[in-house]
N, C-alpha and C positions, 0 to 999 in steps of 0.2 A: 497310266493305266487305261486300257480300252474297255469301255463298258460292253457287257454282253447282254443280248436281249433275245429270249427264246419265245417271245409272244408273236403269234401270227398277225400280220398287219395287212390292211387292204391298200395302204398307201395314203389315205386321207387323214389318218390320226397322227397327232404329234408323238414323237418318241417319248416313252415314259422317262421321267427324271431319274437318273442313276448317279450316285456319288460314291466315292471310294477313298480309302486311305491305306497306307502301309506303315507299320511300326515294328521296331525291334523291342522285344520283351527283355527288360533289364534284370540283372541278378537280384536287385532289391525287391522285385515283384514276386519272388518265390515265397510261398507261405506254408506249404505243406511238405511232409516227408517226401523224399525223392526229388525235391526241387520243383514241385508242381506249383503252377500259378493258379490263383483262384478264378473262378468263372466271372466274378464281378469285374475283373479287368476287361474281359471281352464285352461285358454289358456296358462299360464306360465308353468303349469304342463305338458301340451301337448308338449310344446316346449322342455322341458327337456327330455321327452320320445323320441321325434324325434331325438334329439341330441344323446341320447344313442344308438338308432338304427344305426345311421351312424357310430358311433365309433365302435360298435360291428361288423358291416358288412364291413366297409371300413377303419377303423383305423383313421378316421378324423371326426371332428364335423359336417362337411357339412354346408349347408346353407338352412334354412327353407325358401321356396319361396312362399308357398301358403297354406292357409286353405280354405276348401270348405265345404258346407253343415253343418255349425255349428248350433247345436240345443241345446238350454238350456231348459231342461225339468223338473227341480225341483229346489227349492231354496237351497242355502247353507248358513249355519249360523256358527258363531264361536262355537267351541267345536265339530263340525262334523268331522268325519274322512272320507277322500276321498281316494278311491283306483282308480288309473288311469292305463289304459293299452294301449299299442300301438302294432299293429300287421302289419307287412309288408304284403301287399296284392299283390304287383307287383313291379318288379324291371326292370330297363333298365340299359344301360351301365353307365349313369350318374345320374339317378334319382331313388329315393325310394318313393313308394306310401304307406302311412300308414293310417290305420283305428284306430281311437282313441275313447276311452270310459272312462268316469269318473263316478264312482258310490259311493254313500254315504253308508258306511257300519256300522258306529256308528253315532248316532244323539244326539245332545244336547237336554235335556228335560227341562221343566219348573219346575221341582220338587225342584230345588235348583241351586245356582250359578255355581256349578261344577258337576251337575248331567248329566249323559248321559246313553244311552241304545244301546246295540248291536241290530241292526235291524234283524228281522227274515229272510228277503230277502233284498239284496242290492237294492237301489233305483238309477236308472240312472239319473244323473244330467246334463250330457252333452255328446254329440257325435259330431264327426267331422272327416274329412279326411284331410290329409296333404301331401304336396309334398316337398321333400328335394332334393337338388342337391349336389353331391359329386364331388370333384376335379378329373380331369382326371389323371390317373396314368402316370407319366413321368419317363422314365429310368434315372437313376443317373449314373454319372461317377464313376468308381471304386475308392474307397477310399474317394470320395466326399460326401457331404451332400445332 
């Protein structure tokens, strides 16, 4: 997956850290009438992305402390493929602020029990912002852990 970046840059700043994953939603994840998948499934993907962000930036899984502005914008069904991305938009000494987006890139169809179609354009199914806290770096004694 190629990260996209719509932030204007002067050339001297490092690229913001962007991570992504793609998953197929299984039949066992349908929880509601009409075969709908619950939004918590997407939030679990977002949690995995935030964890990867802090591992890559700080060498530690960190602690996800907050979601904000969660918006579910389209339904998710078994057989759909979801591509989720997380991009660090701001960092402080102990916090990382991440913008999260999940898009449906392949959708299950009604043509048969295993039929699906690649979507001409991805459909955004959820957006959110997250805050994660990373542990303070502490000096270690020589030879110690």
